[in-house]
All heavy atoms as a GROMACS GRO file, in nm:
protein
  576
    1MET      N    1  -0.858  -1.775  -1.916
    1MET     CA    2  -0.816  -1.719  -1.798
    1MET      C    3  -0.712  -1.614  -1.820
    1MET      O    4  -0.609  -1.644  -1.875
    1MET     CB    5  -0.769  -1.820  -1.692
    1MET     CG    6  -0.723  -1.773  -1.566
    1MET     SD    7  -0.668  -1.908  -1.463
    1MET     CE    8  -0.707  -1.846  -1.304
    2SER      N    9  -0.736  -1.488  -1.778
    2SER     CA   10  -0.642  -1.377  -1.802
    2SER      C   11  -0.563  -1.354  -1.680
    2SER      O   12  -0.604  -1.366  -1.564
    2SER     CB   13  -0.722  -1.245  -1.844
    2SER     OG   14  -0.798  -1.207  -1.740
    3ALA      N   15  -0.435  -1.310  -1.706
    3ALA     CA   16  -0.349  -1.273  -1.590
    3ALA      C   17  -0.369  -1.140  -1.554
    3ALA      O   18  -0.394  -1.055  -1.630
    3ALA     CB   19  -0.196  -1.299  -1.633
    4ILE      N   20  -0.360  -1.110  -1.419
    4ILE     CA   21  -0.370  -0.981  -1.370
    4ILE      C   22  -0.216  -0.918  -1.363
    4ILE      O   23  -0.134  -0.976  -1.298
    4ILE     CB   24  -0.438  -0.971  -1.237
    4ILE    CG1   25  -0.574  -1.025  -1.242
    4ILE    CG2   26  -0.421  -0.827  -1.173
    4ILE    CD1   27  -0.645  -1.043  -1.113
    5ILE      N   28  -0.203  -0.802  -1.425
    5ILE     CA   29  -0.074  -0.747  -1.437
    5ILE      C   30  -0.070  -0.627  -1.338
    5ILE      O   31  -0.151  -0.535  -1.356
    5ILE     CB   32  -0.032  -0.708  -1.573
    5ILE    CG1   33  -0.036  -0.825  -1.670
    5ILE    CG2   34   0.099  -0.628  -1.587
    5ILE    CD1   35  -0.018  -0.795  -1.816
    6ALA      N   36   0.026  -0.627  -1.248
    6ALA     CA   37   0.039  -0.509  -1.158
    6ALA      C   38   0.104  -0.390  -1.229
    6ALA      O   39   0.193  -0.401  -1.310
    6ALA     CB   40   0.126  -0.556  -1.038
    7SER      N   41   0.061  -0.274  -1.190
    7SER     CA   42   0.110  -0.148  -1.243
    7SER      C   43   0.257  -0.123  -1.180
    7SER      O   44   0.291  -0.186  -1.073
    7SER     CB   45   0.022  -0.036  -1.211
    7SER     OG   46   0.034  -0.001  -1.067
    8GLU      N   47   0.331  -0.036  -1.244
    8GLU     CA   48   0.465  -0.001  -1.187
    8GLU      C   49   0.445   0.063  -1.050
    8GLU      O   50   0.532   0.023  -0.956
    8GLU     CB   51   0.529   0.089  -1.286
    8GLU     CG   52   0.664   0.138  -1.235
    8GLU     CD   53   0.739   0.246  -1.336
    8GLU    OE1   54   0.688   0.245  -1.450
    8GLU    OE2   55   0.822   0.314  -1.274
    9THR      N   56   0.347   0.139  -1.025
    9THR     CA   57   0.335   0.203  -0.901
    9THR      C   58   0.295   0.097  -0.788
    9THR      O   59   0.350   0.101  -0.686
    9THR     CB   60   0.221   0.307  -0.905
    9THR    OG1   61   0.251   0.399  -1.004
    9THR    CG2   62   0.199   0.372  -0.771
   10GLU      N   63   0.217  -0.002  -0.831
   10GLU     CA   64   0.173  -0.097  -0.743
   10GLU      C   65   0.296  -0.195  -0.707
   10GLU      O   66   0.318  -0.222  -0.584
   10GLU     CB   67   0.076  -0.192  -0.806
   10GLU     CG   68  -0.008  -0.280  -0.721
   10GLU     CD   69  -0.120  -0.358  -0.794
   10GLU    OE1   70  -0.179  -0.304  -0.888
   10GLU    OE2   71  -0.140  -0.470  -0.768
   11ILE      N   72   0.380  -0.216  -0.800
   11ILE     CA   73   0.504  -0.291  -0.768
   11ILE      C   74   0.599  -0.223  -0.682
   11ILE      O   75   0.651  -0.275  -0.578
   11ILE     CB   76   0.565  -0.330  -0.905
   11ILE    CG1   77   0.485  -0.436  -0.982
   11ILE    CG2   78   0.707  -0.391  -0.887
   11ILE    CD1   79   0.528  -0.454  -1.128
   12ARG      N   80   0.616  -0.088  -0.707
   12ARG     CA   81   0.696  -0.008  -0.625
   12ARG      C   82   0.652  -0.011  -0.483
   12ARG      O   83   0.730  -0.017  -0.388
   12ARG     CB   84   0.721   0.131  -0.676
   12ARG     CG   85   0.802   0.143  -0.801
   12ARG     CD   86   0.810   0.284  -0.844
   12ARG     NE   87   0.872   0.371  -0.739
   12ARG     CZ   88   0.856   0.500  -0.720
   12ARG    NH1   89   0.770   0.566  -0.808
   12ARG    NH2   90   0.923   0.566  -0.628
   13ALA      N   91   0.526   0.007  -0.464
   13ALA     CA   92   0.460   0.011  -0.328
   13ALA      C   93   0.486  -0.120  -0.261
   13ALA      O   94   0.520  -0.122  -0.140
   13ALA     CB   95   0.312   0.053  -0.331
   14ARG      N   96   0.460  -0.228  -0.329
   14ARG     CA   97   0.485  -0.361  -0.271
   14ARG      C   98   0.632  -0.378  -0.228
   14ARG      O   99   0.654  -0.439  -0.119
   14ARG     CB  100   0.444  -0.460  -0.365
   14ARG     CG  101   0.468  -0.603  -0.341
   14ARG     CD  102   0.411  -0.664  -0.210
   14ARG     NE  103   0.285  -0.620  -0.173
   14ARG     CZ  104   0.257  -0.595  -0.037
   14ARG    NH1  105   0.344  -0.612   0.057
   14ARG    NH2  106   0.136  -0.563  -0.009
   15ASN      N  107   0.715  -0.334  -0.310
   15ASN     CA  108   0.865  -0.359  -0.279
   15ASN      C  109   0.901  -0.273  -0.151
   15ASN      O  110   0.970  -0.319  -0.072
   15ASN     CB  111   0.951  -0.313  -0.399
   15ASN     CG  112   0.936  -0.416  -0.504
   15ASN    OD1  113   0.903  -0.525  -0.487
   15ASN    ND2  114   0.983  -0.364  -0.623
   16ILE      N  115   0.848  -0.148  -0.141
   16ILE     CA  116   0.877  -0.077  -0.029
   16ILE      C  117   0.822  -0.132   0.104
   16ILE      O  118   0.895  -0.142   0.201
   16ILE     CB  119   0.826   0.074  -0.045
   16ILE    CG1  120   0.915   0.147  -0.136
   16ILE    CG2  121   0.817   0.152   0.093
   16ILE    CD1  122   0.868   0.286  -0.178
   17LEU      N  123   0.695  -0.180   0.093
   17LEU     CA  124   0.644  -0.247   0.215
   17LEU      C  125   0.713  -0.375   0.248
   17LEU      O  126   0.726  -0.411   0.363
   17LEU     CB  127   0.490  -0.272   0.201
   17LEU     CG  128   0.405  -0.145   0.200
   17LEU    CD1  129   0.256  -0.176   0.177
   17LEU    CD2  130   0.427  -0.057   0.324
   18ASN      N  131   0.761  -0.443   0.147
   18ASN     CA  132   0.822  -0.576   0.163
   18ASN      C  133   0.951  -0.554   0.249
   18ASN      O  134   1.015  -0.638   0.312
   18ASN     CB  135   0.844  -0.647   0.044
   18ASN     CG  136   0.726  -0.728  -0.003
   18ASN    OD1  137   0.637  -0.756   0.082
   18ASN    ND2  138   0.721  -0.762  -0.132
   19ALA      N  139   1.011  -0.434   0.225
   19ALA     CA  140   1.142  -0.406   0.280
   19ALA      C  141   1.134  -0.348   0.424
   19ALA      O  142   1.230  -0.322   0.496
   19ALA     CB  143   1.220  -0.292   0.197
   20SER      N  144   1.005  -0.324   0.477
   20SER     CA  145   0.987  -0.275   0.601
   20SER      C  146   1.035  -0.371   0.713
   20SER      O  147   1.009  -0.487   0.709
   20SER     CB  148   0.831  -0.244   0.626
   20SER     OG  149   0.814  -0.206   0.757
   21PRO      N  150   1.088  -0.312   0.823
   21PRO     CA  151   1.127  -0.390   0.932
   21PRO      C  152   1.001  -0.436   1.022
   21PRO      O  153   1.015  -0.512   1.117
   21PRO     CB  154   1.213  -0.300   1.018
   21PRO     CG  155   1.170  -0.166   0.987
   21PRO     CD  156   1.130  -0.173   0.841
   22ILE      N  157   0.887  -0.383   0.984
   22ILE     CA  158   0.757  -0.417   1.060
   22ILE      C  159   0.686  -0.522   0.979
   22ILE      O  160   0.633  -0.499   0.872
   22ILE     CB  161   0.674  -0.283   1.081
   22ILE    CG1  162   0.756  -0.193   1.156
   22ILE    CG2  163   0.544  -0.317   1.148
   22ILE    CD1  164   0.696  -0.050   1.161
   23PRO      N  165   0.677  -0.648   1.026
   23PRO     CA  166   0.620  -0.756   0.952
   23PRO      C  167   0.467  -0.732   0.917
   23PRO      O  168   0.430  -0.773   0.804
   23PRO     CB  169   0.617  -0.878   1.061
   23PRO     CG  170   0.737  -0.846   1.147
   23PRO     CD  171   0.736  -0.693   1.158
   24GLU      N  172   0.398  -0.656   0.998
   24GLU     CA  173   0.259  -0.628   0.961
   24GLU      C  174   0.243  -0.556   0.833
   24GLU      O  175   0.157  -0.570   0.753
   24GLU     CB  176   0.187  -0.548   1.073
   24GLU     CG  177   0.154  -0.628   1.185
   24GLU     CD  178   0.087  -0.543   1.302
   24GLU    OE1  179   0.058  -0.426   1.274
   24GLU    OE2  180   0.051  -0.594   1.402
   25LEU      N  181   0.343  -0.461   0.802
   25LEU     CA  182   0.340  -0.380   0.681
   25LEU      C  183   0.355  -0.473   0.562
   25LEU      O  184   0.304  -0.447   0.446
   25LEU     CB  185   0.426  -0.269   0.687
   25LEU     CG  186   0.403  -0.161   0.795
   25LEU    CD1  187   0.500  -0.032   0.773
   25LEU    CD2  188   0.260  -0.119   0.795
   26ARG      N  189   0.442  -0.576   0.574
   26ARG     CA  190   0.481  -0.661   0.466
   26ARG      C  191   0.348  -0.745   0.426
   26ARG      O  192   0.342  -0.807   0.316
   26ARG     CB  193   0.596  -0.756   0.498
   26ARG     CG  194   0.721  -0.674   0.520
   26ARG     CD  195   0.844  -0.765   0.537
   26ARG     NE  196   0.837  -0.856   0.650
   26ARG     CZ  197   0.901  -0.839   0.764
   26ARG    NH1  198   0.978  -0.728   0.779
   26ARG    NH2  199   0.900  -0.930   0.859
   27ASN      N  200   0.252  -0.763   0.518
   27ASN     CA  201   0.132  -0.840   0.491
   27ASN      C  202   0.010  -0.760   0.430
   27ASN      O  203  -0.088  -0.828   0.412
   27ASN     CB  204   0.096  -0.914   0.618
   27ASN     CG  205   0.195  -1.023   0.664
   27ASN    OD1  206   0.250  -1.079   0.584
   27ASN    ND2  207   0.214  -1.029   0.796
   28LEU      N  208   0.035  -0.637   0.412
   28LEU     CA  209  -0.083  -0.559   0.357
   28LEU      C  210  -0.101  -0.586   0.210
   28LEU      O  211  -0.009  -0.629   0.138
   28LEU     CB  212  -0.053  -0.404   0.378
   28LEU     CG  213  -0.049  -0.362   0.510
   28LEU    CD1  214  -0.003  -0.213   0.526
   28LEU    CD2  215  -0.179  -0.379   0.592
   29THR      N  216  -0.223  -0.569   0.163
   29THR     CA  217  -0.259  -0.581   0.025
   29THR      C  218  -0.254  -0.439  -0.051
   29THR      O  219  -0.299  -0.346   0.005
   29THR     CB  220  -0.398  -0.644   0.011
   29THR    OG1  221  -0.400  -0.770   0.076
   29THR    CG2  222  -0.435  -0.656  -0.132
   30ILE      N  223  -0.196  -0.442  -0.169
   30ILE     CA  224  -0.173  -0.320  -0.246
   30ILE      C  225  -0.244  -0.353  -0.374
   30ILE      O  226  -0.220  -0.447  -0.448
   30ILE     CB  227  -0.027  -0.292  -0.267
   30ILE    CG1  228   0.050  -0.278  -0.147
   30ILE    CG2  229  -0.016  -0.165  -0.363
   30ILE    CD1  230   0.012  -0.150  -0.060
   31GLU      N  231  -0.332  -0.247  -0.420
   31GLU     CA  232  -0.400  -0.261  -0.554
   31GLU      C  233  -0.412  -0.125  -0.607
   31GLU      O  234  -0.452  -0.033  -0.541
   31GLU     CB  235  -0.542  -0.328  -0.534
   31GLU     CG  236  -0.540  -0.474  -0.498
   31GLU     CD  237  -0.672  -0.531  -0.482
   31GLU    OE1  238  -0.777  -0.457  -0.484
   31GLU    OE2  239  -0.688  -0.642  -0.461
   32GLU      N  240  -0.386  -0.110  -0.743
   32GLU     CA  241  -0.412   0.013  -0.804
   32GLU      C  242  -0.524  -0.001  -0.906
   32GLU      O  243  -0.536  -0.091  -0.979
   32GLU     CB  244  -0.292   0.068  -0.879
   32GLU     CG  245  -0.310   0.203  -0.949
   32GLU     CD  246  -0.198   0.249  -1.029
   32GLU    OE1  247  -0.095   0.184  -1.027
   32GLU    OE2  248  -0.210   0.346  -1.092
   33ALA      N  249  -0.630   0.092  -0.899
   33ALA     CA  250  -0.743   0.084  -0.988
   33ALA      C  251  -0.793   0.231  -0.999
   33ALA      O  252  -0.802   0.307  -0.906
   33ALA     CB  253  -0.844  -0.001  -0.941
   34ALA      N  254  -0.822   0.275  -1.125
   34ALA     CA  255  -0.888   0.404  -1.153
   34ALA      C  256  -0.812   0.515  -1.089
   34ALA      O  257  -0.869   0.606  -1.024
   34ALA     CB  258  -1.030   0.397  -1.101
   35GLY      N  259  -0.675   0.518  -1.105
   35GLY     CA  260  -0.598   0.625  -1.049
   35GLY      C  261  -0.588   0.638  -0.906
   35GLY      O  262  -0.555   0.741  -0.848
   36THR      N  263  -0.606   0.532  -0.836
   36THR     CA  264  -0.601   0.531  -0.690
   36THR      C  265  -0.520   0.402  -0.634
   36THR      O  266  -0.551   0.291  -0.694
   36THR     CB  267  -0.742   0.521  -0.630
   36THR    OG1  268  -0.804   0.637  -0.669
   36THR    CG2  269  -0.728   0.518  -0.464
   37LEU      N  270  -0.431   0.422  -0.557
   37LEU     CA  271  -0.353   0.313  -0.492
   37LEU      C  272  -0.428   0.285  -0.369
   37LEU      O  273  -0.431   0.375  -0.277
   37LEU     CB  274  -0.212   0.346  -0.468
   37LEU     CG  275  -0.119   0.230  -0.418
   37LEU    CD1  276  -0.102   0.133  -0.531
   37LEU    CD2  277   0.008   0.289  -0.371
   38CYS      N  278  -0.476   0.159  -0.348
   38CYS     CA  279  -0.542   0.135  -0.221
   38CYS      C  280  -0.454   0.033  -0.145
   38CYS      O  281  -0.397  -0.067  -0.197
   38CYS     CB  282  -0.672   0.041  -0.255
   38CYS     SG  283  -0.798   0.152  -0.349
   39VAL      N  284  -0.451   0.051  -0.019
   39VAL     CA  285  -0.376  -0.030   0.083
   39VAL      C  286  -0.482  -0.090   0.174
   39VAL      O  287  -0.559  -0.016   0.228
   39VAL     CB  288  -0.252   0.036   0.144
   39VAL    CG1  289  -0.308   0.166   0.222
   39VAL    CG2  290  -0.190  -0.048   0.236
   40SER      N  291  -0.484  -0.218   0.194
   40SER     CA  292  -0.577  -0.272   0.291
   40SER      C  293  -0.514  -0.388   0.366
   40SER      O  294  -0.410  -0.440   0.336
   40SER     CB  295  -0.697  -0.324   0.206
   40SER     OG  296  -0.658  -0.427   0.114
   41GLY      N  297  -0.584  -0.415   0.483
   41GLY     CA  298  -0.541  -0.529   0.556
   41GLY      C  299  -0.562  -0.495   0.707
   41GLY      O  300  -0.623  -0.388   0.734
   42THR      N  301  -0.511  -0.585   0.801
   42THR     CA  302  -0.538  -0.551   0.938
   42THR      C  303  -0.407  -0.524   1.006
   42THR      O  304  -0.307  -0.593   0.983
   42THR     CB  305  -0.600  -0.680   0.995
   42THR    OG1  306  -0.722  -0.708   0.936
   42THR    CG2  307  -0.636  -0.657   1.147
   43LEU      N  308  -0.405  -0.420   1.091
   43LEU     CA  309  -0.289  -0.381   1.164
   43LEU      C  310  -0.322  -0.379   1.320
   43LEU      O  311  -0.443  -0.371   1.349
   43LEU     CB  312  -0.244  -0.244   1.115
   43LEU     CG  313  -0.193  -0.238   0.975
   43LEU    CD1  314  -0.183  -0.098   0.929
   43LEU    CD2  315  -0.067  -0.307   0.959
   44SER      N  316  -0.219  -0.388   1.398
   44SER     CA  317  -0.240  -0.402   1.540
   44SER      C  318  -0.260  -0.271   1.620
   44SER      O  319  -0.294  -0.258   1.728
   44SER     CB  320  -0.131  -0.478   1.613
   44SER     OG  321  -0.008  -0.416   1.591
   45ASN      N  322  -0.210  -0.156   1.547
   45ASN     CA  323  -0.221  -0.023   1.613
   45ASN      C  324  -0.229   0.087   1.507
   45ASN      O  325  -0.198   0.064   1.390
   45ASN     CB  326  -0.106  -0.002   1.702
   45ASN     CG  327   0.033  -0.010   1.641
   45ASN    OD1  328   0.062   0.062   1.563
   45ASN    ND2  329   0.107  -0.113   1.684
   46TYR      N  330  -0.269   0.201   1.553
   46TYR     CA  331  -0.288   0.324   1.465
   46TYR      C  332  -0.145   0.373   1.414
   46TYR      O  333  -0.140   0.430   1.308
   46TYR     CB  334  -0.372   0.428   1.531
   46TYR     CG  335  -0.512   0.391   1.534
   46TYR    CD1  336  -0.572   0.344   1.647
   46TYR    CD2  337  -0.595   0.400   1.420
   46TYR    CE1  338  -0.699   0.299   1.663
   46TYR    CE2  339  -0.727   0.367   1.431
   46TYR     CZ  340  -0.778   0.320   1.541
   46TYR     OH  341  -0.910   0.278   1.547
   47TYR      N  342  -0.040   0.354   1.489
   47TYR     CA  343   0.086   0.397   1.444
   47TYR      C  344   0.127   0.319   1.325
   47TYR      O  345   0.169   0.389   1.232
   47TYR     CB  346   0.190   0.376   1.557
   47TYR     CG  347   0.335   0.394   1.507
   47TYR    CD1  348   0.375   0.527   1.483
   47TYR    CD2  349   0.419   0.293   1.475
   47TYR    CE1  350   0.499   0.543   1.436
   47TYR    CE2  351   0.546   0.308   1.425
   47TYR     CZ  352   0.592   0.447   1.414
   47TYR     OH  353   0.714   0.467   1.362
   48HIS      N  354   0.106   0.195   1.312
   48HIS     CA  355   0.128   0.116   1.191
   48HIS      C  356   0.055   0.152   1.076
   48HIS      O  357   0.092   0.158   0.957
   48HIS     CB  358   0.121  -0.028   1.216
   48HIS     CG  359   0.228  -0.083   1.302
   48HIS    ND1  360   0.222  -0.204   1.366
   48HIS    CD2  361   0.352  -0.029   1.339
   48HIS    CE1  362   0.333  -0.219   1.441
   48HIS    NE2  363   0.413  -0.113   1.425
   49LYS      N  364  -0.081   0.187   1.097
   49LYS     CA  365  -0.173   0.237   0.996
   49LYS      C  366  -0.118   0.375   0.932
   49LYS      O  367  -0.108   0.381   0.816
   49LYS     CB  368  -0.316   0.260   1.056
   49LYS     CG  369  -0.417   0.307   0.952
   49LYS     CD  370  -0.545   0.326   1.028
   49LYS     CE  371  -0.648   0.384   0.916
   49LYS     NZ  372  -0.744   0.278   0.874
   50GLN      N  373  -0.083   0.452   1.018
   50GLN     CA  374  -0.025   0.579   0.979
   50GLN      C  375   0.114   0.565   0.903
   50GLN      O  376   0.138   0.634   0.812
   50GLN     CB  377  -0.010   0.682   1.088
   50GLN     CG  378   0.023   0.826   1.051
   50GLN     CD  379  -0.087   0.894   0.973
   50GLN    OE1  380  -0.211   0.852   0.995
   50GLN    NE2  381  -0.057   0.977   0.893
   51LEU      N  382   0.194   0.485   0.954
   51LEU     CA  383   0.317   0.452   0.900
   51LEU      C  384   0.300   0.401   0.747
   51LEU      O  385   0.376   0.440   0.663
   51LEU     CB  386   0.397   0.356   0.987
   51LEU     CG  387   0.544   0.327   0.940
   51LEU    CD1  388   0.628   0.453   0.939
   51LEU    CD2  389   0.610   0.220   1.029
   52ALA      N  390   0.209   0.301   0.743
   52ALA     CA  391   0.187   0.246   0.607
   52ALA      C  392   0.139   0.361   0.503
   52ALA      O  393   0.192   0.367   0.391
   52ALA     CB  394   0.077   0.137   0.613
   53GLN      N  395   0.052   0.443   0.557
   53GLN     CA  396   0.006   0.554   0.476
   53GLN      C  397   0.118   0.649   0.433
   53GLN      O  398   0.130   0.686   0.311
   53GLN     CB  399  -0.104   0.623   0.547
   53GLN     CG  400  -0.169   0.740   0.468
   53GLN     CD  401  -0.279   0.804   0.546
   53GLN    OE1  402  -0.379   0.738   0.565
   53GLN    NE2  403  -0.274   0.930   0.567
   54GLU      N  404   0.193   0.694   0.528
   54GLU     CA  405   0.298   0.788   0.498
   54GLU      C  406   0.414   0.726   0.416
   54GLU      O  407   0.472   0.796   0.332
   54GLU     CB  408   0.355   0.848   0.624
   54GLU     CG  409   0.248   0.930   0.696
   54GLU     CD  410   0.196   1.045   0.625
   54GLU    OE1  411   0.266   1.108   0.538
   54GLU    OE2  412   0.070   1.056   0.626
   55THR      N  413   0.433   0.593   0.430
   55THR     CA  414   0.538   0.532   0.349
   55THR      C  415   0.494   0.524   0.200
   55THR      O  416   0.581   0.539   0.112
   55THR     CB  417   0.554   0.378   0.398
   55THR    OG1  418   0.602   0.385   0.539
   55THR    CG2  419   0.649   0.312   0.314
   56LEU      N  420   0.367   0.515   0.169
   56LEU     CA  421   0.322   0.510   0.046
   56LEU      C  422   0.288   0.640  -0.025
   56LEU      O  423   0.267   0.655  -0.147
   56LEU     CB  424   0.199   0.418   0.024
   56LEU     CG  425   0.225   0.270   0.076
   56LEU    CD1  426   0.094   0.193   0.072
   56LEU    CD2  427   0.331   0.198  -0.016
   57ARG      N  428   0.270   0.744   0.059
   57ARG     CA  429   0.227   0.876   0.011
   57ARG      C  430   0.325   0.935  -0.099
   57ARG      O  431   0.282   0.983  -0.195
   57ARG     CB  432   0.214   0.975   0.130
   57ARG     CG  433   0.164   1.106   0.087
   57ARG     CD  434   0.143   1.199   0.194
   57ARG     NE  435   0.057   1.152   0.309
   57ARG     CZ  436  -0.072   1.157   0.305
   57ARG    NH1  437  -0.142   1.198   0.192
   57ARG    NH2  438  -0.140   1.112   0.409
   58ARG      N  439   0.456   0.914  -0.074
   58ARG     CA  440   0.548   0.966  -0.176
   58ARG      C  441   0.539   0.908  -0.304
   58ARG      O  442   0.547   0.979  -0.417
   58ARG     CB  443   0.696   0.954  -0.115
   58ARG     CG  444   0.802   1.007  -0.212
   58ARG     CD  445   0.938   0.985  -0.150
   58ARG     NE  446   0.961   0.847  -0.088
   58ARG     CZ  447   1.011   0.745  -0.172
   58ARG    NH1  448   1.031   0.759  -0.298
   58ARG    NH2  449   1.023   0.625  -0.113
   59ILE      N  450   0.518   0.778  -0.310
   59ILE     CA  451   0.498   0.705  -0.435
   59ILE      C  452   0.386   0.756  -0.520
   59ILE      O  453   0.386   0.777  -0.634
   59ILE     CB  454   0.495   0.557  -0.404
   59ILE    CG1  455   0.615   0.492  -0.360
   59ILE    CG2  456   0.448   0.481  -0.538
   59ILE    CD1  457   0.602   0.356  -0.309
   60CYS      N  458   0.272   0.779  -0.430
   60CYS     CA  459   0.150   0.820  -0.498
   60CYS      C  460   0.172   0.970  -0.549
   60CYS      O  461   0.120   0.998  -0.660
   60CYS     CB  462   0.031   0.808  -0.399
   60CYS     SG  463  -0.014   0.648  -0.367
   61ARG      N  464   0.234   1.045  -0.480
   61ARG     CA  465   0.264   1.185  -0.514
   61ARG      C  466   0.339   1.193  -0.649
   61ARG      O  467   0.317   1.262  -0.739
   61ARG     CB  468   0.336   1.266  -0.413
   61ARG     CG  469   0.340   1.410  -0.432
   61ARG     CD  470   0.405   1.485  -0.320
   61ARG     NE  471   0.337   1.463  -0.190
   61ARG     CZ  472   0.379   1.420  -0.075
   61ARG    NH1  473   0.510   1.405  -0.078
   61ARG    NH2  474   0.308   1.394   0.032
   62GLU      N  475   0.446   1.112  -0.656
   62GLU     CA  476   0.529   1.094  -0.775
   62GLU      C  477   0.449   1.048  -0.895
   62GLU      O  478   0.464   1.086  -1.007
   62GLU     CB  479   0.651   1.008  -0.757
   62GLU     CG  480   0.753   1.063  -0.660
   62GLU     CD  481   0.851   0.962  -0.616
   62GLU    OE1  482   0.853   0.850  -0.662
   62GLU    OE2  483   0.947   0.997  -0.540
   63ALA      N  484   0.361   0.946  -0.868
   63ALA     CA  485   0.271   0.886  -0.971
   63ALA      C  486   0.164   0.965  -1.012
   63ALA      O  487   0.091   0.947  -1.104
   63ALA     CB  488   0.239   0.753  -0.942
   64LYS      N  489   0.126   1.075  -0.931
   64LYS     CA  490   0.012   1.165  -0.949
   64LYS      C  491  -0.117   1.084  -0.940
   64LYS      O  492  -0.208   1.089  -1.023
   64LYS     CB  493   0.020   1.242  -1.076
   64LYS     CG  494   0.144   1.350  -1.076
   64LYS     CD  495   0.147   1.421  -1.205
   64LYS     CE  496   0.248   1.534  -1.203
   64LYS     NZ  497   0.379   1.495  -1.185
   65ILE      N  498  -0.122   1.003  -0.844
   65ILE     CA  499  -0.244   0.916  -0.814
   65ILE      C  500  -0.280   0.931  -0.666
   65ILE      O  501  -0.198   0.972  -0.576
   65ILE     CB  502  -0.225   0.768  -0.846
   65ILE    CG1  503  -0.118   0.702  -0.761
   65ILE    CG2  504  -0.200   0.752  -0.996
   65ILE    CD1  505  -0.116   0.549  -0.774
   66ALA      N  506  -0.404   0.907  -0.635
   66ALA     CA  507  -0.461   0.917  -0.500
   66ALA      C  508  -0.421   0.793  -0.421
   66ALA      O  509  -0.391   0.691  -0.479
   66ALA     CB  510  -0.610   0.940  -0.501
   67LEU      N  511  -0.415   0.812  -0.292
   67LEU     CA  512  -0.387   0.704  -0.195
   67LEU      C  513  -0.511   0.688  -0.108
   67LEU      O  514  -0.565   0.773  -0.053
   67LEU     CB  515  -0.265   0.728  -0.107
   67LEU     CG  516  -0.235   0.631   0.002
   67LEU    CD1  517  -0.198   0.497  -0.056
   67LEU    CD2  518  -0.116   0.678   0.088
   68LYS      N  519  -0.567   0.558  -0.096
   68LYS     CA  520  -0.675   0.523  -0.014
   68LYS      C  521  -0.626   0.416   0.083
   68LYS      O  522  -0.596   0.309   0.053
   68LYS     CB  523  -0.796   0.474  -0.106
   68LYS     CG  524  -0.913   0.460  -0.035
   68LYS     CD  525  -1.027   0.431  -0.136
   68LYS     CE  526  -1.165   0.449  -0.068
   68LYS     NZ  527  -1.267   0.436  -0.169
   69ASN      N  528  -0.635   0.462   0.207
   69ASN     CA  529  -0.595   0.374   0.315
   69ASN      C  530  -0.708   0.306   0.370
   69ASN      O  531  -0.799   0.361   0.448
   69ASN     CB  532  -0.524   0.455   0.429
   69ASN     CG  533  -0.467   0.364   0.529
   69ASN    OD1  534  -0.490   0.243   0.541
   69ASN    ND2  535  -0.374   0.418   0.610
   70LEU      N  536  -0.729   0.177   0.339
   70LEU     CA  537  -0.842   0.091   0.383
   70LEU      C  538  -0.806  -0.003   0.491
   70LEU      O  539  -0.887  -0.089   0.520
   70LEU     CB  540  -0.903   0.020   0.262
   70LEU     CG  541  -0.951   0.098   0.140
   70LEU    CD1  542  -0.990   0.011   0.024
   70LEU    CD2  543  -1.063   0.195   0.183
   71THR      N  544  -0.686   0.011   0.554
   71THR     CA  545  -0.641  -0.080   0.657
   71THR      C  546  -0.731  -0.053   0.782
   71THR      O  547  -0.798   0.054   0.797
   71THR     CB  548  -0.495  -0.050   0.699
   71THR    OG1  549  -0.481   0.089   0.738
   71THR    CG2  550  -0.411  -0.085   0.588
   72HIS      N  551  -0.748  -0.152   0.858
   72HIS     CA  552  -0.817  -0.135   0.990
   72HIS      C  553  -0.739  -0.179   1.103
   72HIS      O  554  -0.654  -0.273   1.086
   72HIS     CB  555  -0.960  -0.198   0.977
   72HIS     CG  556  -0.965  -0.340   0.963
   72HIS    ND1  557  -0.950  -0.401   0.839
   72HIS    CD2  558  -0.978  -0.440   1.056
   72HIS    CE1  559  -0.958  -0.538   0.868
   72HIS    NE2  560  -0.970  -0.560   0.981
   73VAL      N  561  -0.763  -0.127   1.215
   73VAL     CA  562  -0.687  -0.166   1.338
   73VAL      C  563  -0.769  -0.259   1.420
   73VAL      O  564  -0.892  -0.230   1.452
   73VAL     CB  565  -0.653  -0.039   1.414
   73VAL    CG1  566  -0.585  -0.068   1.546
   73VAL    CG2  567  -0.561   0.055   1.337
   74GLN      N  568  -0.706  -0.373   1.460
   74GLN     CA  569  -0.782  -0.463   1.552
   74GLN      C  570  -0.715  -0.478   1.676
   74GLN      O  571  -0.592  -0.476   1.693
   74GLN     CB  572  -0.773  -0.602   1.472
   74GLN     CG  573  -0.858  -0.712   1.532
   74GLN     CD  574  -0.864  -0.827   1.449
   74GLN    OE1  575  -0.764  -0.870   1.400
   74GLN    NE2  576  -0.983  -0.887   1.442
   0.00000   0.00000   0.00000
């Protein structure tokens, strides 16, 4: 059984979302694969979806990777 090791960008993204005052953002899933940081999960409104995306955009720009927002609003 091999351990999955998170990238530095993935760890930074997780830390930023964990520090959010919005509980929904702390529950999102973050994964980096093939030069793309993917954020997924369920949010209650489009404002939180956009907030999650914009919160992570700076990290992706610095790491020179794409951001894919797979969150959905319920």
